[in-house]
N, C-alpha and C positions, 0 to 999 in steps of 0.2 A: 334602478340598477339592481341586477340580480345578486342574490346572496353568494358570497365567496365561499368556496370550499376550503379544504385544509390540506396542507402539504406536510408529509412526513419525510424529513431528510434522514434516511436510514443507512446505517453502516451494515453492509452485507457480510463483513468479515473478510479474511484473507484468501478464501478460495474453497476450502473444505466446507460444504454446506452445513455440516454438523455444528459449525462454530457460529451460526447466526444466533442472536439473542432471542428470547421469548418475545420481547417487544418488537424486534425487527420482523419476526415471522408474522406476528399479528398485523403489522402494517402492510405486509405483502398481501395477506388474505383479505383485508378489508378494502383494498384500493380499487378505484374505478380505472385509474391510469397508473401504469408503472413505467417510469423513465429510468432506464438502467444503463450501466457502464459495461465496458469490455470484459472486466475481470469478475463479473458476477456469474456464479454457477447456474447452469441451466436447471439444476434440481430445485433451486429456489424459485425460479420463474414458474415451475410446474405447480407451486403452491398458490398461484394467483387464481382468482375466480375465472370461470370459463368465459364470462362476458367482459373481463377486464381488457383494456387496450394496452399492449406492450410496445413501447417505443425505445428503440436502441439509439443511444447517442455516444457510443464508445469512442475512446481516443487511444491511438497508439503513436509512438514516436514518429513524427513526420506525416501522420495521417489522422485527421480529425473529422469524424462524421459531421459534427457541428462545432462551431466556435462557442466559447463559453457564454458570450452575450446572447447567442441564439438559444442555448440551453436554458438560461435564466428566463428568457421571454416565453419559452415553451412551457416551462413549469407553471409560470404565473398565468398564462392564458387558460390552461386547463382548470386551474383552481378558481379562476374568475368566472368559469362556467358553472360553479357550484359543485365541482367534482372533488372526490378524495384522491389526492395524488401522492404516490410514494416515489420519491427520488431515491433509487437504490444505487448506492455507491460502494465500490470495493473498499475493504478495510474499514476505517473510521472516517466519517465525513469531514472531521476537522484536522486530520493528520495528512497533510499534503493532498487533500481531496477537493479543495476549493468549495467545501461546504459553507464556509464562512461568507464567501461571496454570494452564494445562492440565498443564504439566510438573510443577508443584508438587503438583497434585491426584493425579497418578499416583504421584509419589514418596512421598507420604504413605500410599499404599495398597500400596506395594511392587510396583507394576506396572512391568515393564521398559519402557523407552522409549529412543528415539534421536532426536536433533535433526538434521534435514537442512536446512541453511540454504537460503534462496532469494534470488534477485536482487530487491532492493527497488525499488519504484517511485521511491524518492527519488533514485536514480541513473539508473534505466533510462528513466523518462519524460522527463527532461531530455535524455538521450543521443539518444533517438528524435526529439526535437524539434530536434536540432542544438545543444544547449547543454551544454557540459562544466561540471560543478559546480566544478572547479578549473581554473585556467589560469595559466601563468607570467605575471607582471606584472599580473594581474587579481585572482586569488584563490588564496591558498595554503592556504585552509581552507574548510570549509562546515559549516553547522549544520542539523540536521533537527529540526523540532518538529511537534507535532500542532496542528491547528486545531480539534479537537473534544475538549476535555478531559472527563474523567470527572465526571459530575454529582454523585456522592455523596461527593466528597472535600472536605476543608476547605480553602477558598481555591484560588487558581489556581497552577499550577506554572510556567507560562511567565513568565519574567522578560523583559518586553518591552524594557527598557533594554539588557539583554544581547543580546537577539535583534536589536535595531536595529543593533548593532555588528558583526554577522556579515558577513564578506566575501561569502559566498553563503549565502542563507537559503532552505531548502526547507521548505515547509509542506504536510503531507498532511492530507486530510480537512478542508480549511479553506474551501471555496468558499462555503458558506452564511454563513460568518463574515467574508467578504472586506471588507465595509465597516469592521468593527471592527478587522480586522488592519491595514488601510491607516491608519486613524486612530491606532492604537497606535504604528505605526512612525514616522509623521510626528511624532506627539507626543513621541517619544523621540529625535528628532534625525535620522532618516533623510531625506536630501535628496529633495524632491519629484520631481526628475528621475531618480531611481534606476529603472533598467529592471525590469520585472516581466513574467513569462510565466505564463499560465494554460494548463495542459495537461489537456484532458479525454480520458479513455480512453487514457492513455499506453501506447504500444506496440501497441495494438489497431489493426485496420484502420480503425476509426472515429475514430482520434485527431484531435483538433482543438486548435489553438493560437491564443491571442490574446496579442499583445505590446503593451505600452504602458509607461507610467511610473506611479509611485505617484500622481502628480497627475492623470493622464488615464484610468487604467484603469476607474474606476467610471462614467465618462461615455461609454465606448465601447459602441455598440449590440451589438457581438459578445459582450461580456461577459455580457449578460443572456440570451444563448442557450445558454450553457454549463450543463452539468448534472454532478452528481457521478457517478462518482469523478473527481476532478481533483487535480493536483499544482500547487503554486504555487512558482515560482522567482523570487527577488529578488536582484538584484546586477548588476554590470557584465558578468558572463559571459553574460547574456541576449543581449547585443549580438553574440556569436559566432554566433548563429543565422543571421545574414545570409550568413556564409561557409560554415557547416558543415551547413546544412539538406540532408539526404540522402534524405528521403522526399518523395513527391508533396505539393504544396501542398494543404492541407485546404480544402474548400469550406464556409465557415461560413454563408453566406447562401443558404439553399435555399428554393425555393418549395414 
């Protein structure tokens, strides 16, 4: 039996290639094979060796290049050939990235692997929009939940009564479920005047931000123009954007 290679489960960060970690960049440069997701910057792929094999396995809502089981098997197959494999994932591998499933698959087969954390969009997208997820006198904590729960599990995991009590609530992959999210939060006691920010393409050059309240956000014309991927931030910290916005103002209404 041939010697197994090694797999790096690497977080590429939220989009801006400058946010890759040193360890993440090293794993890209040393890889024989890079298996990468939809939201990975092309600038990072250019850091790969010229002889490295680049395999795209990206997923979008309603369209998957490969099923997760197939991706798991693909990663393992290349490592079992003795190759160094970098599994390059948007954000952080363990924050709604299914990195835990991939790591478990490798572990069960005795394939060496290393986790290289990445900066998650749950903090980076708000920061690039001028919104701190915590702020003295406004929020001493923040919670992160998914807006797109697994369809094959029994019941829902999100406790909306608990989520409504979060000082700062960040929701990833929730844009399509925004009407239901707003309804759930209002129904569980979140004040209608609570500020909310919708951040499309957080940290990318194409970043767009819409700010409103739970009462107004669904009626704002700009909301309908946003597309996934988007992060949702809810809480008083959204108001800090007026002072802390440090990127050029996004043009939402374009001809």
